[in-house]
Structures are given as C-alpha cells and as structure tokens.
N, C-alpha and C positions, 0 to 999 in steps of 0.2 A: 693434297690440297688443303692450305691453313685454311681456319675457321677461326672468329675472334667469339668466345663467348664472356658475356657479360651478366652481372647481376645487378640491376639496376637501384635506384633508390637511393644512393649515398649522393651527400653532397663533396664538391671537389673544394681541397684546400694545399696552398703551396706552391711550387716555385717551378716554371719551365723556361727551359732555353731554346728558344726559335733556332731553328736550323735555316742555311742559306737557303734560297730560291731555286727551284728546282726551273723555273723558267727562264733564270738568269745566268744558272750554269750549264744549261744545255746548249746555246748560242755561244756562250764564251768558249767551253771546250772544243768547238768547230772554229772560233777565232785563233785559236793556236795553231790549225791549220794555216793561216797567213804569213807565216814567219819560220826561217828555218834555225831561228834562237830559242832556246830552252822558254818555256813559259811555268809558271808556278800560280797556280789558284788554290787560293786557302778560305775556309768554309763552304768546302763541297760538301754536301748533303751525301748520306750513305742512302740511294735511292735505286730502285731498280732498272729506272729509267734512264739515271746517269752510271750505272753498270754497262747497259747496253750500247749507249753512246760512247764508252771507253773502249769498249768491245770493237768497234765499229772504227775508232779511230787507230786502233791499234789492228786492225785489219789493212788498214791502209797503208801500214808501216812506219805510222807513231810510236815512240815508244811513251807508255803511261803508267805511272804506277802512284798509289797515295804513299807516304811518308809512313816509315815504319815505327815512328813516334808519336806523330800526330796525325789520325785517320781522315781528318778533316782537309789535310794537306795534298793538293792532287801535282804532280809534275809530268811536264811531256816535252816532250822534243819532238818536231815534225822535219827534222833535217833529212832523215832517213825516207822521209813519204814516196810511195813509188806505186802506188795503186791508188788513182784518186776514182773510184767508183765506192758503193753503198748498196750493196746487195739487199735482195728482198728477204733472205734469209735472218739477217739480223737487226732489221728495221720494221718487220712487219707490224712488233707491239707499238710501235712511237712516231707517233707523227712528226715529231722535230726532227726525223733523218733531212728534210728536204733544206734544212740548215747548211747543211755541208757544201750543199751545189754553189751558193754564191763565193765562197772563200776559195773553191777548188780551181773555180771557173778561172778569178782574179788573179791566183798563183798561177796556175799552170795551163790555163787557157783550154781544158777539154775537163768533163766530168760524164760518169756514169750513176745517175742514183734515183733506185725505188720511189716509184709515188707511194709516199707514206700511208703507215697505220695509223694506231691509236684507239683511243675511245669512240664507242660508237654512237657520238653524240649529235651526230651531223653532218653532211655534208661540209669538207673544206677544200674546195677546189684550188690546184695550184697555179689557175691561169692567172693569177696575177703574179706569182713570181716569176712565172715565165715572159708575160708581157713585159715587165719592168727591166728584167736581164736582155730581152732582147732589144729594148732601146738604149741598152749600153754597149750593142755590139756584139751579142751573143746569139750563137745560132742553134734552135733548140729543137728537138722533136720525140714525140713520146712514141715509143715502140715495145710491146711486148711487156708492159707495165713497169718502163722505165723512162726517166730522163734522159735522153742521150746529147750532150751539150758540147759545144767547141766555140771557136770564134769566127766569126763571118768575116768574107773578102780577106783571109790571110793574114789578118791583123795578128798581131804578138801582143796586145793586152785589148781589155773594155776600155770603153772612152764613156766621160763624163755625159751626161742625160739628165734632162727633165721629169721626174717620173711623179704622174699623178694616178692613183689608186683610184677605184670607185667605190670602194670600202675602205675602211681601217683594218689593215692587216698586221698583227704583231712581229709573224714569223717573216713576213713580207718584208716589213721595213727592216727587220734584223739581217736580212739576206741581202738587199741591195746596200743596208748600210757597209756588211764588210765586204763587200764585191767594190763599193765604190773608192774604196779607203785605196786600192792599188790601182784602179784605172786610170785614163789620161785624162787631165783636165779636172771640171768642177762638176759635181752632182746636185741635182737639188731634190730631195724628198719629199713631196706636197701629199698633203691627208694623213701625213706620217704617226703612228701609234706614238703615246706619251708615257706607255705604261713604265714604273720605275725598272722595272728589267731591262726598257731597251735604254733607258739612260744610262744605267751601268755597267751595258755592255759597251756603249760608246764611249764612257770613260775609259774602261780596259782597253780601246781600240788607240784612243788618245794618249792612253802609258805606253803603249807598243808602237808608238809616232806618228797616227794618225792627225790629220786635220778635221775639226769636225765643230759644226757649231750648230746652235740650236735643237739640242735633243733635249727632250722634255717637254720641245712645244711639237704644233703641228706642220713644222717646216725645218727641214733638217739642211744644213748645207756640208758638205765633202769637198776638200781640194784633195786630191788624188795624190799620192807620193810613190815613189820607187819600189821601197821596200818598208816592210816593219821589221823592229826588233822585238825580242821577250820582252816580259815584263811579270811583274809580281803584283795580283790583284787579287782582292776580299771580294767576293760573291757577297752580294747584298741579301739581309734578313729576308726571310719566305714571309711576304704579307697574306699570304692565304693560309698560311700554316697558323699565324697568328691570329687571323681571324677565326677560324676552324675554332680555337681552344677558346677564344672570348666567347663564341657562339656555344660550346660547351660547357662553360663557367655558368654563363649566363641562364640557359636553360634547367641545370640540375642544381643551381643555386651554390653559394660558398664566396669563396674569395682566392683569387691568385694572383701570381706575380710573373708576368712573361719576360724575360731578360732577352737583349739583342733584338727587341721588335723596334720598329716603325710605325709609329701615331699617323704619321705625316703621309703616309703610304696606302693608310685604310680610314680615310677621313667620312668616306660615305658608311662603309658600316661601322664605326663606331657610334655616328650622329645616330645612327638606327638603333643600336643599343641603348642611348642615353635615351631617346624618346619611348622605348620600350620600358624603362625603368631602371636600368643597370645602372651602377655609379663607376665611373670609369675615370683614370688621373694618367698621365703621362709624363714621361721627361726625357733625357737623353738616354736612348738606349731600353727602354723599361716602357711597357704597360701595366697596368694594377685594374684590375676589375672586381667589383663586389656586386655580388646578387640576393635578395633576399628570398624568392620566393618565385611565384607564377608573376609572368613579365605581362606585358600589354602587347597585342598584336600589331604589327606592322606592315604597311603595305610598302612594296615599292617596285622599279624598275630597271632592268639590268641595261647596263650600258656602255661603253668603254670607258677606259679610266679619263678623267678622275672620278667617273659615276661608281654605280654600284656593280661589284664585278662579277660576271656571270659564274666564273668559278665559288661564288660565296653564297647562290642561290637556293642548293639544296641543303647548307647547313643552316641559311637563316629559317627557311622554309622547316626544319623540325623544330625549332625553338618556335615558331609560329603555330606550330602543333597542337602546343599543352599552353598556349598563352592565352590572355583572357581576350575574347572579343573575335571580330571576323579579321582578315587580311584578303588583298589580292596582291599576286607576286606577276608581272609580267614578265616574260622571257624574249629578249631581242637580240641575243647573239646568235645560240643556238637552235634550229629549229625541232632537236627530238631531246633535248633536256631534263625532262620531264618522268624520266623512268623511274626512278627513285618513289615515285608516289604511290604506285601500286605496293610498293615496299612499305610505305611508310602506313599505307592501309589495311594492311596485317597486323599493324601494331596497334590497330584502332584511332589510327589520324581518320581526321573528317575533311578529305578533301577531293575535289571536283574540278577536272580539267576542260577547259573550252578555249580547244585550238591555243594560242601563245601565252594563254592567262589560265593561273591555278587559284580556286576560290578556297582559302581555308577558315573552316570555323574550327576555331581552338576548343580541346577538351581538358577536362579536368586532370585526365591521365591516361598514360598507354599501359599496353600489356605484354609482356615480353612472347615473343616467338620466332620461329627461324624465319629468316629473309636472305635475300641475295643479293650482293652488291653488283651492278651494271656498268658503271664508270666510277676513275677514280675519286668525285667528288660527291656520288651518290653513296661512297662507302663511305665515307667520313659522315654524311649526314645521317646513316642507319646507325651506327657507332653511337653520335650526340642521341639519338633517339631511343636506342638500348639503355643510353647510363639514368635515364629518366623512367623508364618502363617499370611495370613491376614487375617482377617476377624475371625469369629469365632469355635474354636474347642471343641467338647464334647469328652471327654473320657470315655468310657463305662468299666464297669467292675473293678474299680479299688482298689476291697479287693484287688487283685495280690499287688498293690503300698502298700497297706498298710500290707502288708507282711513283708518288709522290708526296709519302709522309714518311720519314725517317723516324722508326720504332715507336710508332702512335700509342702502341699499349704501353711501352716502357713508360713514357712520359704521362699517361693517364693514371697508371698505378701510383707515380709519383705524387700525382694527386690527390689519391685516395680510393681512386675506381676500382672495383671489382672485374677486372678484366682481363683475361689470359687468350693468350695465342694457342690453342689445340691443333697438333699436326697429325 
C-alpha cells in the first residue's frame, strides 16, 4: 500500500496546472450513456474514481479509451451498450455509481445499479434519487443491495415532472437532469444544486442537443427530446484541487501560480484566504497566491454552493491549525467529516470537537509523525499539515488521495516540496 513521505518546513514556489474536476468528469462519463453517437471528453483527470467509472461503462458494453497522444482526452461510444447494470464489485469504492441510474432509465427503460459506496464521511441516502425518478414514471425497488429499475405502467419513456427535493443534492440534481433530457414533456427541478460541476454537465448535455434552462440557479427547466447526439466537451477545472493548492501555499508560505484555475468558482474560499492574510490575484484562467508567513485564523461554516464547500473544510482546518488565534469550523453537510482531526492532533494540532463544531487553537508549529488518511479530503489536509510540520511525516492509506487528486505529489515536488511516494 502506497504512502507519502514528507519532510516539512519548505516554502512553496512555482507553477501548477489544475486538472479537470472529478465531480464533473464522473457525471459526464455517465452522460455518454444517453446517446449512441461518439462522445469526446477533454481535460479528463487521471484519477482512480475516473478509472473505476471507465471500467463500469466498459462493463456495460461502452467503448472507452484515452487518446494515445493526449491522455487527458477520453473517447467513448455507447452504441454497443448491452448490459444496463452497475455491479457492486465495480462500484463499491465510489458513490458516483448512482449517476448511471438516470441515463440508463432514460435511454433503455431499465437499469440495475448497486447501492453506492465511497468515503465513510456520513450517510448519503439514495432515497432522493429514487423519489425523483419515480415522479418521472420509474418503478424502482431495492433488493439485495441493488436498485432494480424499470418503467411503470407499460410506458416506453420517462415523463416530465416537477421535482422538489427536501435537501439540496448534487448527484440527485445531476441524475434528474440527465434523465429528463430524454423524457416526454417538461421537467422542472426545484431546490436544484448550483455547483459549477452541475452547470458544466448541463452545458455538455446542451451540446448533445438537450433543451435546458436555469442551470446554475435553484430552478432548472428541461424540455425532453427524443434523442441526443454526440459532442466534444472540455471538463471544467477542479475548484477543490485549486483550493487545496491555495491552502498548501498559504500554510507553507511562498508564491505560486495556478493555471487553468477558476477564481469565480471558489469565491468563498478565496475570501477567507485573503482575510487570513494571503495575497491573491486572479484573471482569465489563473490564480496567483503569495503568503509571507503565519496567517490569521478564520472561522467558517460549510454550506451548499456558493457557500464554503464541505470539500475544502479539512484543508482549511490544516491552515487554521498553525495560524495565529482561535477559529471555529462548523460542518453542516456531512455528519462524520471530522475524522482527520485525531490525525492532526497526532501532529501537534490543538483541536476540540463539539458535535458539528471544531474549535481550533492555532499553534506555532506542528511536528512530524505517521498519520492515516480516512477519506479523500482528509488525505489532502494531512499532506498540507505534513508540509508545514517539523521533521518527517508519513501519510498512510493514500489510495483515498488518488481517488480525487491527479498526481498530487508530483505537483507539490514542482513547487519545491520535499515529498515522495513510497511503494
């Protein structure tokens, strides 16, 4: 099992190119199931979750391969799709498998999809997905760990509906969005997720011939069409990778240029970094950050986009752990997303947990130790902590990190960090 060995204490300096967003690439791979024509995705990150999703759609009969000259380009052809199922063996490590349900129902009228797995950061029930698709005419039952879906009442297609979820769900919005594109009539999604990855998926679907309005707002309207065609689409840049590197430079000190970065997708995080004392400037396709030393602690509360993202909570907590002053971090999205705290305490952080609130008293320095990653973003936070800790830090179980970061250690090496992968 791979580990990361980090010798902390170095400032970071240089340039990093931000990869495509995992949380956009995964639903967009599933969107290719909606058409029998070829689909080309560009700026696809090289991640374990992406590789798992490619294996999944290949199992269904989809031809999927990376370009031999440009590895970030993925070509797919779902004309031969003959097995509309997502078995547990292929999706047990990835909750995004549920995103196959809507497209398969919309195009084939049936699907068998395993209940999803993924990081153990809290319950993420699929009941929102099931109720929304049932409103569109799906007949779904859960048996033996699988969602077995077909069309109710002998229908040949899903039909439009008004769907209002009782919580904002990104993957639910994406599932309904894809399913509605081939449904009869109009579908209106109320309380829809507004994340940039949802908007990017909608733009891809529009390029395939879908009729969608309101994406990027809480109400999305979709007029169903009889079929979709292929497209050539570029995956939006990963705002969470961007934020992770911004926090790393802010904590370790130094100056870095992030290319292919979207500051407009990360305003809540950038505002907190600037309030902490980091100097940040941005323009079309770039963000530059400069940090001169120990910053000021910042309190924040995670919430749905455009608020502070839960996927950046752990990374910013690593910065707060060595900042001047006290801070209060409130997690409102997932009930079990403080698992990194015990590992940070091993490095010398002063953090107390009170329910959904973490109370952090900044310390002057951390000290290296062996720590264990418990989930994807916790992995990134421990890497940041290791970069600023005195001595040697070993981060174990980094397969979590590989699920969501495209060769993170190589990018940090390019910034001057003393970090290596130990196999």
